[in-house]
N, C-alpha and C positions, 0 to 999 in steps of 0.2 A: 517464411516459415521456421520453425525451429526443430532441430533434431540434436540429440545429444545423450550422453549416458547418465544414468541415475545412480548415485553413490548413497546407500541407506547404512547410517552410523548408529550404533546402539547408543554410544554417548559421545557427545561433542561440546566443545566449550561454547563456541559460536560458529555456527554454519557460514556465516559471512566471512569470518576469518579463515576458515577452512577453504572455502570456494576462492579466496584471493589468491591461492597457490597456483601461479601461472604453469608450473611444470606439471600439474596435475589435471587441471580443469580449463576446458576451453568453450567457446561459444556454444550454448544451448544445454550445457551440463548443468546438472543440479546436485545439491547435497541436501539429503533428508536426514534430520536427527530425530531418533526416538526420543533420546533423553538430551536436552540442551542445558547445559549448566551456567553458561555466561551469555544468554541470548541479549542482544543490543537492540534498543529501540530509538525514536528520534529523541532529540533534547538530552542525550545521555541516560535516558531511562533504561532500565533492565526489562526484558520480556520473561514474565514467569508462566510457566506450563507445566501441568501434570504429565509425567513421562508416558508416551504411549496414546494419550487421550486427544492430543491435538496435532495440526499439521505444522512443522518448522522446518523450513528449508530455504535454501538460497539458489539462486540462478544466475549463470554467468551469461553475460550479453556483450557483444562487441559491436556496438551501433555506430561503425565508423562514418555512416552516411549523414549522421547528425552532427551540426555544430555544436559547440560547448553551450552556446545560448538556448539552445533548443532541448536541453536536458529533461525539462519539465514534461515534455512530451512522453518520455518513458514512465515518468512517474503517473501520467494520466492512463496510458495504456495498460499498465499493470494494476491499476486500482480498478479500471473497467473489467479486466479479466477476472478480478476476484467477484465483482458484482455479477458478471455473466454466469459464473459457477454458481453462485447462490441462487440465481434464478432458476437453476435447474432443480434445486431442492424447494422450490416454491417460496424462496424467501426474497422480498424486495429490500434491497438495501441502498443506502446512499453514501456518498463519498464525503467525509468531513475533510475540508482542506487542511492540509496538503493530500494525505492519501491514506488516512485512517478510514476503515469502512464501519458504518453503523447500521443497525437496524432499530428503526425508531430513534430512541436516544441512548442506544446502548452499543459499546463496541465489541465487534466480532473479530475484527483483523487490524493488525497493524504492520507496517513495513519499513525498512530502512534502506535506501538506495545509497551505494558509494561508488563514486565515479573516479575513473583515471582519464586524463586527457592527453592528447598528441597534438601539441600545438593549439589550434583553435577548434579542434574537433575531439568528439568523444572516441576513446579508444576502448574502454572496456568498463563494464559497469556490473557490479554484484548487488543484486537486489533480494534482500531477506524478507521472507514473508511468515507471519506468525497467523494462522487461522485457527480459531476456536472451533473444534469439532465436535468432541463428545463431552468435555467438561462441564459438569454442573454446578459445582461449588467452586468459588474463587476466594482467595485472600482478601481480607477486608479492606486492604489498601488500594486494591484495584477498584476504580470507579465505573460503575455501570456496564459490567461485562455481560456477554451472552454468548452462545454457541450455535451451531446448526442443531445440536440435539435439543438445547432449551427451546428453540424456535419450532422445531418439527416434532418433538416428543419421540423421536426415532434415534437409535444408535446407528452410527454410519462407518464404513471402513475407511480409515485414514488414507490409505493408499488408493483407493477407489477416487476420493475426493482429490487426491494429488493429480491422478491422471486426468481427471476433468479439468482441473485448474491448468495443467500443463498445457491441455489443448487450446484452452481459451487464450493463454499466453501466447501461444504460436499464432493464432489468428489475429490478435490485437497488434502484436508485433510485426506481422506480416502487413497489417495495413499502414503501419509507418513506413516499411520498405517500400511499398508501393506509391507512396506520396500522398496518402489519404489522411494527413495530420488534421485537417479541417474537421473531418468527421470525428476524429478521435476526441478533439477539443469539444466540438458541439455534443457528443454523447456524455463526456465529462461533466460538462455545465449543467446538462438536463438532470444528472443525478447529484449535484452539488448539494450537500446537507444544508437544510434550512436557507436556501437561495430564496430571496423575495419575502422572508419571514422576519420582523423585528427581533433580534437576539440580542443577548448580552454578551459583550467582548471586554477583554482587558488589554489596555495598552500600556507599556511600561512606563510611559512619560506623563500618561494622562489618568490612569486608573480605570475604572470600570465605565463602560459607554453602552448605549444602546444603538444599534446599528442594523442595516438590512443589507445582506449580500447581493451584489449585482451579477457577479461572475468572476471567473479567474481567467487571466490573459496567457497567452503563449509563453511567457517568461516566468509564470507562476504567480505573478502579482494578483493578489485578491482586492477586488474593488468593493468597497463598503460604502454605503450612504449613512452619515453621521450627521446629524443636525441639518438635514437637507443639503450637504455637499458630498459629492462622490470623492472618495480618497483612496489611494492604493497602497497595499501593504505587501511586503515580501515576509518570508519566513522568519519567524522570531519577533516579528514587529507587532504582532496581534495574536490573541489567543481567544478562543471560546471559554465562555464561563458556563458550565453545564451542571 
């Protein structure tokens, strides 16, 4: 289970950068930004958010019980914590590999995990999470966005959403500590976006293809059937075309 201090900042460049300060933040601690000016996402993308409308925060974890090769389990657990939270608001969400959260075909949450190793084991992870809560209008360059408010029609207290999400993070992290990794992976695959449905993908060496997701393995490898053959892909080796 997680226990830590929550620091709320009116303005912050990147909550991940702030939370990386070992002298100030320890296991279970969180940094929440009302306004984040340099939020970072996967593949070098920036995270755009209207100040005060959404939940942007980072949590510090010290999962020393996990080997370096098991780091994808953290990604699975954190993604599941977000879908667990959304379920409390009556929103059924899916996890778009690796860890974006989608409602139907629209993105409601993104995250960025940054790891530090101690030899062959994980030493410290900073997980940044951006969850759209109350924002209704988004910049044109953001593809297919949505929020809790657009899905429910109701405005929500951002820190109340944070409290619910922290509780689910604690529960899912506790499952990993207890050795219930198989349950985490099973739940993740159950919610995997477009699993079993023919979808369009882009492969850097081959261009656009049609494939069907079979599932994600414990190392994060995505298995996709293309032209009748199962193939495995790691991060950056395949992208959805939505």
